[in-house]
C-alpha positions as a Markdown table, in Angstrom:
| # | Residue | x | y | z |
|---|---|---|---|---|
| 1 | Met | 0.0 | 0.0 | 0.0 |
| 2 | Ile | 1.2 | 3.5 | -0.8 |
| 3 | Gln | 0.2 | 4.8 | 2.6 |
| 4 | Thr | 2.3 | 2.1 | 4.3 |
| 5 | Phe | 5.3 | 2.9 | 2.1 |
| 6 | Phe | 5.2 | 6.5 | 3.2 |
| 7 | Ile | 4.7 | 5.7 | 6.8 |
| 8 | Glu | 7.8 | 3.4 | 6.6 |
| 9 | His | 9.7 | 6.2 | 5.0 |
| 10 | Ser | 8.3 | 9.0 | 7.2 |
| 11 | Tyr | 10.7 | 11.7 | 5.9 |
| 12 | Leu | 8.7 | 11.6 | 2.7 |
| 13 | Ile | 5.6 | 12.7 | 4.6 |
| 14 | Gly | 7.6 | 15.8 | 5.6 |
| 15 | Leu | 8.6 | 16.3 | 2.0 |
| 16 | Ile | 4.9 | 16.2 | 0.9 |
| 17 | Ser | 4.0 | 18.8 | 3.6 |
| 18 | Phe | 6.9 | 20.9 | 2.4 |
| 19 | Ile | 5.7 | 20.7 | -1.3 |
| 20 | Ile | 2.1 | 21.6 | -0.4 |
| 21 | Gly | 3.3 | 24.5 | 1.7 |
| 22 | Phe | 5.8 | 25.6 | -1.0 |
| 23 | Leu | 3.0 | 25.7 | -3.6 |
| 24 | Gly | 0.6 | 27.5 | -1.3 |
| 25 | Met | 2.9 | 30.2 | 0.1 |
| 26 | Pro | 3.0 | 32.4 | -3.0 |
| 27 | Val | -0.8 | 32.4 | -3.0 |
| 28 | Ile | -0.9 | 33.4 | 0.7 |
| 29 | Val | 1.6 | 36.2 | 0.0 |
| 30 | Arg | -0.4 | 37.6 | -2.9 |
| 31 | Ile | -3.6 | 37.5 | -1.0 |
| 32 | Ala | -2.0 | 39.2 | 2.0 |
| 33 | Lys | -0.7 | 42.0 | -0.1 |
| 34 | Ala | -4.0 | 42.4 | -2.0 |
| 35 | Lys | -6.1 | 42.5 | 1.2 |
| 36 | Gly | -3.6 | 44.6 | 3.2 |
| 37 | Phe | -2.8 | 41.9 | 5.7 |
| 38 | Val | 0.7 | 43.4 | 6.2 |
| 39 | Val | 2.9 | 44.8 | 9.0 |
| 40 | Arg | 4.3 | 48.3 | 8.4 |
| 41 | Pro | 7.7 | 49.3 | 9.9 |
| 42 | Asn | 7.4 | 50.6 | 13.5 |
| 43 | Lys | 9.7 | 51.3 | 16.5 |
| 44 | Arg | 9.5 | 47.6 | 17.7 |
| 45 | Met | 10.4 | 46.1 | 14.3 |
| 46 | Ser | 13.5 | 46.4 | 12.1 |
| 47 | His | 12.1 | 45.4 | 8.7 |
| 48 | Thr | 11.6 | 47.8 | 5.8 |
| 49 | Gly | 8.5 | 48.0 | 3.7 |
| 50 | Glu | 5.2 | 46.2 | 4.1 |
| 51 | Val | 5.5 | 42.6 | 5.0 |
| 52 | Pro | 2.6 | 40.1 | 5.0 |
| 53 | Asn | 2.0 | 38.7 | 8.5 |
| 54 | Ile | -0.4 | 35.7 | 7.9 |
| 55 | Gly | 2.2 | 33.0 | 7.3 |
| 56 | Gly | 0.4 | 30.9 | 9.9 |
| 57 | Leu | -2.4 | 30.3 | 7.4 |
| 58 | Asn | -0.1 | 28.5 | 5.0 |
| 59 | Ile | 1.5 | 26.5 | 7.9 |
| 60 | Cys | -2.0 | 25.5 | 9.1 |
| 61 | Phe | -3.3 | 24.4 | 5.7 |
| 62 | Ser | -0.2 | 22.5 | 4.6 |
| 63 | Tyr | -0.1 | 20.7 | 7.9 |
| 64 | Met | -3.8 | 19.8 | 7.8 |
| 65 | Leu | -3.8 | 18.7 | 4.2 |
| 66 | Thr | -0.8 | 16.4 | 4.7 |
| 67 | Tyr | -2.1 | 15.1 | 8.1 |
| 68 | Leu | -5.5 | 14.2 | 6.7 |
| 69 | Leu | -3.9 | 12.6 | 3.7 |
| 70 | Phe | -2.2 | 10.0 | 5.9 |
| 71 | Glu | -4.5 | 10.0 | 8.9 |
| 72 | Tyr | -7.9 | 10.1 | 7.3 |
| 73 | Asn | -8.8 | 6.7 | 8.8 |
| 74 | Ser | -8.6 | 8.2 | 12.3 |
| 75 | Leu | -10.5 | 11.4 | 11.5 |
| 76 | Asp | -13.3 | 10.5 | 13.9 |
| 77 | Gln | -10.7 | 10.3 | 16.7 |
| 78 | Asn | -8.9 | 13.4 | 15.8 |
| 79 | Gln | -11.7 | 15.7 | 14.7 |
| 80 | Phe | -11.7 | 17.8 | 17.9 |
| 81 | Phe | -7.9 | 18.0 | 17.9 |
| 82 | Leu | -8.1 | 19.5 | 14.4 |
| 83 | Ile | -11.1 | 21.8 | 15.3 |
| 84 | Gly | -9.1 | 23.2 | 18.2 |
| 85 | Met | -6.1 | 23.7 | 15.9 |
| 86 | Phe | -8.2 | 25.6 | 13.3 |
| 87 | Ala | -9.8 | 27.6 | 16.1 |
| 88 | Ile | -6.5 | 28.8 | 17.6 |
| 89 | Met | -5.2 | 29.6 | 14.1 |
| 90 | Ala | -8.4 | 31.7 | 13.5 |
| 91 | Ile | -8.0 | 33.6 | 16.8 |
| 92 | Gly | -4.4 | 34.4 | 15.8 |
| 93 | Phe | -5.5 | 35.5 | 12.3 |
| 94 | Ile | -8.1 | 37.8 | 13.8 |
| 95 | Asp | -5.5 | 39.3 | 16.1 |
| 96 | Asp | -3.1 | 39.8 | 13.2 |
| 97 | Val | -5.8 | 41.7 | 11.3 |
| 98 | Leu | -7.7 | 43.5 | 14.0 |
| 99 | Val | -5.4 | 43.4 | 17.1 |
| 100 | Leu | -7.3 | 41.8 | 19.9 |
| 101 | Thr | -7.0 | 42.7 | 23.6 |
| 102 | Pro | -5.1 | 40.2 | 25.8 |
| 103 | Met | -8.3 | 39.1 | 27.4 |
| 104 | Ala | -10.0 | 38.4 | 24.1 |
| 105 | Lys | -6.9 | 36.3 | 23.0 |
| 106 | Leu | -7.1 | 34.5 | 26.3 |
| 107 | Phe | -10.7 | 33.7 | 25.7 |
| 108 | Gly | -10.0 | 32.3 | 22.3 |
| 109 | Glu | -7.1 | 30.2 | 23.6 |
| 110 | Thr | -9.4 | 28.8 | 26.2 |
| 111 | Leu | -11.9 | 27.8 | 23.6 |
| 112 | Ala | -9.2 | 26.0 | 21.6 |
| 113 | Gly | -8.1 | 24.4 | 24.9 |
| 114 | Ile | -11.7 | 23.1 | 25.5 |
| 115 | Ala | -11.6 | 21.4 | 22.2 |
| 116 | Leu | -8.2 | 19.8 | 22.8 |
| 117 | Ile | -8.6 | 19.0 | 26.5 |
| 118 | Gly | -12.3 | 18.5 | 27.0 |
| 119 | Phe | -13.4 | 17.0 | 23.7 |
| 120 | Ala | -10.2 | 15.5 | 22.1 |
| 121 | Asp | -9.3 | 14.3 | 25.6 |
| 122 | Ile | -5.6 | 15.2 | 25.1 |
| 123 | Arg | -4.5 | 16.3 | 28.6 |
| 124 | Ile | -2.4 | 15.6 | 31.6 |
| 125 | Thr | -3.8 | 13.0 | 33.9 |
| 126 | His | -0.7 | 12.0 | 35.9 |
| 127 | Leu | 1.9 | 14.2 | 37.8 |
| 128 | His | 4.7 | 11.6 | 37.8 |
| 129 | Gly | 5.0 | 11.7 | 41.6 |
| 130 | Leu | 5.4 | 15.4 | 41.8 |
| 131 | Leu | 4.8 | 16.4 | 45.4 |
| 132 | Gly | 3.9 | 12.7 | 45.9 |
| 133 | Ile | 1.0 | 13.0 | 43.5 |
| 134 | Thr | 0.4 | 10.5 | 40.7 |
| 135 | Glu | -3.0 | 10.2 | 39.0 |
| 136 | Ile | -5.3 | 13.2 | 39.4 |
| 137 | Gly | -9.0 | 13.7 | 39.1 |
| 138 | Ile | -10.7 | 15.0 | 36.0 |
| 139 | Ile | -11.3 | 18.6 | 37.3 |
| 140 | Pro | -7.7 | 19.1 | 38.4 |
| 141 | Ser | -6.6 | 17.5 | 35.1 |
| 142 | Tyr | -8.6 | 20.0 | 33.1 |
| 143 | Leu | -7.4 | 23.0 | 35.0 |
| 144 | Ile | -3.7 | 22.0 | 35.0 |
| 145 | Ser | -3.8 | 21.1 | 31.3 |
| 146 | Leu | -5.5 | 24.3 | 30.4 |
| 147 | Phe | -2.9 | 26.3 | 32.4 |
| 148 | Ile | 0.0 | 24.5 | 30.7 |
| 149 | Leu | -1.7 | 25.0 | 27.3 |
| 150 | Ile | -2.1 | 28.8 | 27.7 |
| 151 | Ala | 1.4 | 29.1 | 29.2 |
| 152 | Ile | 3.1 | 27.3 | 26.3 |
| 153 | Ile | 1.0 | 29.0 | 23.6 |
| 154 | Asn | 1.9 | 32.4 | 25.0 |
| 155 | Ala | 5.6 | 31.5 | 25.5 |
| 156 | Val | 5.9 | 30.5 | 21.8 |
| 157 | Asn | 4.0 | 33.6 | 20.8 |
| 158 | Leu | 6.4 | 35.9 | 22.7 |
| 159 | Ile | 9.5 | 34.3 | 21.4 |
| 160 | Asp | 8.4 | 35.0 | 17.8 |
| 161 | Gly | 10.3 | 38.3 | 17.5 |
| 162 | Ile | 13.1 | 37.9 | 14.8 |
| 163 | Asp | 13.5 | 36.1 | 11.5 |
| 164 | Gly | 13.5 | 32.3 | 11.7 |
| 165 | Leu | 13.5 | 32.0 | 15.5 |
| 166 | Ala | 10.0 | 30.6 | 16.2 |
| 167 | Ser | 10.0 | 28.5 | 13.1 |
| 168 | Gly | 13.5 | 27.2 | 13.7 |
| 169 | Leu | 12.8 | 26.3 | 17.3 |
| 170 | Gly | 9.5 | 24.7 | 16.2 |
| 171 | Ile | 11.4 | 22.5 | 13.7 |
| 172 | Leu | 13.8 | 21.5 | 16.4 |
| 173 | Tyr | 11.1 | 20.7 | 18.9 |
| 174 | Cys | 9.0 | 18.8 | 16.4 |
| 175 | Leu | 12.0 | 16.8 | 15.3 |
| 176 | Phe | 12.6 | 15.7 | 18.9 |
| 177 | Phe | 9.0 | 14.6 | 19.3 |
| 178 | Ala | 8.8 | 13.0 | 15.8 |
| 179 | Val | 11.8 | 10.8 | 16.6 |
| 180 | Tyr | 10.6 | 9.9 | 20.1 |
| 181 | Phe | 7.1 | 9.1 | 19.0 |
| 182 | Gly | 8.4 | 7.1 | 16.1 |
| 183 | Leu | 10.7 | 5.0 | 18.3 |
| 184 | Ala | 7.9 | 4.6 | 20.8 |
| 185 | Gly | 5.5 | 3.2 | 18.2 |
| 186 | Glu | 3.2 | 6.3 | 18.4 |
| 187 | Leu | 3.0 | 6.5 | 14.6 |
| 188 | Ser | 0.1 | 8.9 | 14.4 |
| 189 | Trp | 1.8 | 11.4 | 16.7 |
| 190 | Ser | 5.1 | 11.0 | 14.8 |
| 191 | Ile | 3.4 | 11.7 | 11.5 |
| 192 | Gly | 1.8 | 14.8 | 13.1 |
| 193 | Ser | 5.2 | 16.1 | 14.2 |
| 194 | Ile | 6.8 | 15.4 | 10.8 |
| 195 | Cys | 3.9 | 17.2 | 8.9 |
| 196 | Met | 4.7 | 20.3 | 11.0 |
| 197 | Ile | 8.4 | 20.1 | 10.2 |
| 198 | Gly | 7.6 | 20.3 | 6.5 |
| 199 | Ala | 5.1 | 23.1 | 6.9 |
| 200 | Leu | 7.5 | 25.1 | 9.1 |
| 201 | Ala | 10.5 | 24.6 | 6.8 |
| 202 | Val | 8.7 | 26.4 | 4.0 |
| 203 | Phe | 7.9 | 29.3 | 6.2 |
| 204 | Phe | 11.5 | 29.4 | 7.5 |
| 205 | Ile | 12.8 | 29.8 | 3.9 |
| 206 | Tyr | 10.4 | 32.6 | 3.0 |
| 207 | Asn | 10.8 | 34.4 | 6.4 |
| 208 | Val | 14.6 | 34.2 | 6.5 |
| 209 | Phe | 15.7 | 34.3 | 2.9 |
| 210 | Gly | 12.7 | 36.0 | 1.2 |
| 211 | Ser | 13.1 | 39.4 | -0.2 |
| 212 | Arg | 10.1 | 40.6 | -2.2 |
| 213 | Glu | 8.1 | 37.6 | -0.9 |
| 214 | Lys | 9.2 | 37.8 | 2.7 |
| 215 | Ile | 6.4 | 36.9 | 5.2 |
| 216 | Phe | 6.0 | 36.8 | 9.0 |
| 217 | Met | 4.4 | 34.0 | 10.9 |
| 218 | Gly | 2.0 | 36.3 | 12.8 |
| 219 | Asp | -0.1 | 35.1 | 15.7 |
| 220 | Ser | -2.0 | 32.8 | 13.4 |
| 221 | Gly | 1.3 | 30.8 | 13.2 |
| 222 | Ser | 2.8 | 31.2 | 16.6 |
| 223 | Leu | -0.4 | 30.4 | 18.5 |
| 224 | Leu | -0.9 | 27.4 | 16.2 |
| 225 | Leu | 2.7 | 26.2 | 16.9 |
| 226 | Gly | 2.2 | 26.6 | 20.6 |
| 227 | Tyr | -1.0 | 24.6 | 20.5 |
| 228 | Leu | 0.6 | 21.7 | 18.6 |
| 229 | Leu | 3.6 | 21.6 | 20.9 |
| 230 | Thr | 1.4 | 21.5 | 23.9 |
| 231 | Ala | -0.5 | 18.5 | 22.5 |
| 232 | Phe | 2.9 | 16.8 | 21.8 |
| 233 | Val | 4.0 | 17.5 | 25.4 |
| 234 | Phe | 0.8 | 16.1 | 26.8 |
| 235 | Arg | 1.1 | 12.9 | 24.9 |
| 236 | Phe | 4.9 | 12.6 | 25.7 |
| 237 | Cys | 4.2 | 12.9 | 29.4 |
| 238 | Glu | 1.2 | 10.6 | 29.3 |
| 239 | Ile | 2.9 | 7.7 | 27.6 |
| 240 | Asn | 5.8 | 7.9 | 30.0 |
| 241 | Ala | 3.5 | 8.2 | 33.0 |
| 242 | Tyr | 1.8 | 4.9 | 32.2 |
| 243 | His | 4.8 | 3.1 | 30.8 |
| 244 | Glu | 3.4 | 2.9 | 27.3 |
| 245 | Val | 6.8 | 3.0 | 25.8 |
| 246 | Pro | 9.7 | 0.4 | 25.6 |
| 247 | Glu | 11.7 | 0.3 | 28.8 |
| 248 | Trp | 14.8 | 1.8 | 27.1 |
| 249 | Leu | 12.7 | 4.8 | 26.0 |
| 250 | His | 11.0 | 5.4 | 29.3 |
| 251 | Met | 11.7 | 8.7 | 31.0 |
| 252 | Asn | 11.0 | 9.0 | 34.7 |
| 253 | Ala | 11.4 | 12.7 | 34.6 |
| 254 | Ala | 9.3 | 13.3 | 31.4 |
| 255 | Pro | 7.7 | 16.6 | 32.5 |
| 256 | Ala | 11.1 | 18.0 | 33.4 |
| 257 | Val | 12.5 | 16.7 | 30.1 |
| 258 | Ala | 9.7 | 18.6 | 28.3 |
| 259 | Ile | 10.7 | 21.7 | 30.2 |
| 260 | Cys | 14.3 | 21.2 | 29.0 |
| 261 | Val | 13.2 | 20.9 | 25.4 |
| 262 | Leu | 11.1 | 24.1 | 25.6 |
| 263 | Thr | 13.6 | 26.0 | 27.9 |
| 264 | Val | 14.2 | 29.0 | 25.6 |
| 265 | Pro | 10.5 | 30.2 | 25.3 |
| 266 | Ile | 9.5 | 29.1 | 28.8 |
| 267 | Phe | 12.5 | 30.6 | 30.7 |
| 268 | Asp | 12.4 | 33.8 | 28.6 |
| 269 | Thr | 8.7 | 34.3 | 29.3 |
| 270 | Ile | 9.1 | 33.8 | 33.0 |
| 271 | Arg | 12.1 | 36.1 | 33.1 |
| 272 | Val | 10.5 | 38.9 | 31.1 |
| 273 | Ser | 7.2 | 38.7 | 33.0 |
| 274 | Leu | 9.0 | 38.9 | 36.4 |
| 275 | Thr | 11.1 | 41.9 | 35.1 |
| 276 | Arg | 7.9 | 43.7 | 34.0 |
| 277 | Ile | 6.2 | 43.1 | 37.3 |
| 278 | Lys | 9.2 | 44.2 | 39.2 |
| 279 | Lys | 9.1 | 47.5 | 37.3 |
| 280 | His | 5.4 | 47.8 | 38.2 |
| 281 | Arg | 4.3 | 47.2 | 34.6 |
| 282 | Ser | 1.8 | 44.8 | 33.1 |
| 283 | Pro | 3.4 | 41.5 | 32.1 |
| 284 | Phe | 1.4 | 41.8 | 28.9 |
| 285 | Gln | 3.0 | 45.1 | 27.9 |
| 286 | Pro | 5.4 | 44.6 | 25.0 |
| 287 | Asp | 9.1 | 45.7 | 25.3 |
| 288 | Lys | 12.5 | 44.8 | 23.9 |
| 289 | Asn | 13.8 | 42.8 | 26.8 |
| 290 | His | 13.3 | 39.3 | 25.3 |
| 291 | Ile | 16.4 | 37.0 | 24.9 |
| 292 | His | 16.6 | 37.7 | 21.2 |
| 293 | His | 16.6 | 41.4 | 21.8 |
| 294 | Leu | 19.4 | 41.0 | 24.3 |
| 295 | Leu | 21.5 | 39.0 | 21.8 |
| 296 | Leu | 20.8 | 41.7 | 19.1 |
| 297 | Arg | 22.3 | 44.3 | 21.5 |
| 298 | Thr | 25.6 | 42.4 | 21.4 |
| 299 | Gly | 25.9 | 43.2 | 17.7 |
| 300 | Leu | 24.6 | 40.0 | 16.3 |
| 301 | Asn | 22.2 | 40.1 | 13.3 |
| 302 | His | 18.9 | 38.2 | 13.1 |
| 303 | Ile | 20.3 | 35.1 | 11.5 |
| 304 | Gln | 23.2 | 34.9 | 14.0 |
| 305 | Thr | 20.9 | 35.4 | 16.9 |
| 306 | Thr | 18.6 | 32.6 | 15.7 |
| 307 | Cys | 21.5 | 30.3 | 15.2 |
| 308 | Val | 22.8 | 31.0 | 18.7 |
| 309 | Leu | 19.4 | 30.3 | 20.3 |
| 310 | Leu | 18.9 | 27.1 | 18.2 |
| 311 | Ser | 22.3 | 25.9 | 19.3 |
| 312 | Val | 21.5 | 26.7 | 23.0 |
| 313 | Ser | 18.2 | 24.9 | 22.6 |
| 314 | Leu | 19.9 | 21.8 | 21.2 |
| 315 | Leu | 22.1 | 21.8 | 24.3 |
| 316 | Phe | 19.0 | 21.9 | 26.6 |
| 317 | Val | 17.5 | 19.1 | 24.6 |
| 318 | Gly | 20.7 | 17.1 | 25.3 |
| 319 | Leu | 20.4 | 18.0 | 29.0 |
| 320 | Gly | 16.8 | 16.6 | 29.0 |
| 321 | Ile | 17.9 | 13.4 | 27.4 |
| 322 | Leu | 20.9 | 13.0 | 29.7 |
| 323 | Gly | 18.8 | 13.6 | 32.8 |
| 324 | Arg | 15.7 | 11.8 | 31.7 |
| 325 | Asn | 15.7 | 9.5 | 34.7 |
| 326 | Trp | 16.9 | 12.0 | 37.3 |
| 327 | Asn | 14.7 | 13.3 | 40.0 |
| 328 | Met | 12.3 | 15.8 | 38.3 |
| 329 | Trp | 13.2 | 18.6 | 40.7 |
| 330 | Val | 16.9 | 18.1 | 40.2 |
| 331 | Leu | 16.6 | 18.2 | 36.4 |
| 332 | Ala | 14.2 | 21.2 | 36.3 |
| 333 | Ile | 16.4 | 23.2 | 38.8 |
| 334 | Thr | 19.5 | 22.3 | 36.9 |
| 335 | Asp | 17.9 | 23.4 | 33.6 |
| 336 | Phe | 16.8 | 26.8 | 35.0 |
| 337 | Ala | 20.1 | 27.3 | 36.8 |
| 338 | Ile | 22.0 | 26.9 | 33.6 |
| 339 | Ala | 19.6 | 29.2 | 31.8 |
| 340 | Thr | 20.0 | 31.8 | 34.5 |
| 341 | Cys | 23.8 | 31.6 | 34.3 |
| 342 | Leu | 23.8 | 32.0 | 30.6 |
| 343 | Thr | 21.5 | 35.1 | 30.9 |
| 344 | Ile | 23.9 | 36.6 | 33.5 |
| 345 | Val | 26.8 | 36.1 | 31.1 |
| 346 | Leu | 24.8 | 37.6 | 28.3 |
| 347 | Trp | 24.1 | 40.8 | 30.4 |
| 348 | Arg | 27.8 | 41.1 | 31.2 |
| 349 | Ile | 28.7 | 41.0 | 27.5 |
| 350 | Ile | 26.1 | 43.6 | 26.8 |
| 351 | Asn | 27.3 | 45.9 | 29.6 |
| 352 | Arg | 30.9 | 45.5 | 28.4 |
| 353 | Lys | 29.9 | 46.4 | 24.9 |
| 354 | Met | 28.0 | 49.4 | 26.1 |
| 355 | Ala | 31.0 | 50.6 | 28.1 |
| 356 | Asn | 33.3 | 50.1 | 25.1 |
| 357 | Asp | 30.9 | 52.0 | 22.9 |
| 358 | Gln | 30.7 | 54.8 | 25.4 |
| 359 | Thr | 34.5 | 55.0 | 25.6 |
| 360 | Ala | 34.8 | 55.0 | 21.8 |
| 361 | Lys | 32.4 | 58.0 | 21.7 |
| 362 | Glu | 34.4 | 59.9 | 24.2 |
């Protein structure tokens, strides 16, 4: 069977997703320019000219088409997962076009969460012994899962600030989950991850190397990416909680491993939010204090900054794999301690550069 052949050669599924996205992206760019779905230069952005900001639509459609092509037999099981995915993309698209308030976005994210957690039943049901707790009741499960969903969605949304960063991180994260799910026999989840790699790869090329056809992911893409990554994290934690993987693949500290994988957006969101609160500002108020902004201050350009953060993320993924059977608290604290030390080093580099620049002016 053709479907079996592609499943056995899963990289071809990513190629199909890439081809669909590659064919669709010029159409999205033309529609965006014709309808005025663009971002104009402002004080928070460094690009020139009007750039379309609805790249998430192409990511969503190329993902969905490819996924349905190979998972059509399980549509009745995945319908609410896909409905939630479309809903979060739609909320992001509306925000890209009309600019929603934080509360309106939160409401939309909650609706998508209800589809994923309540109807698709993709959620956290086990705390892996955290604070001595293993299985949890359905209400705590819903609440904890919704909190994690909103946290990851917004963390990914906030890290989307320079060319190639969110999509590059997304490709890295999806590659981790694709390999793990494939080895664990979770073929449907592995296919879903691979489909996203292909869809993101097309966007990465247009976003980083595009000139006249450059495009931004927009909230339609970053919220969608956060939604999918959350679903992958939920499944990753669940199959490890209930030992549904081969023993050599089992990870006792699965939740902490997931934190390691997503360290860059999670740690940066926590750091920036605490900094804003400390300055008596709303954590939702945008600024230029994100990790990519700090790296840009050292003199790196967008591509160099993206490469640095991808390399750092790869190291944190390695830490997660290395400490997969450590105590969860030990792994999580080690992860955040390393991230804190790297941030301190970065600030020292920035301060030294500012001092040198000031000396040069004098």
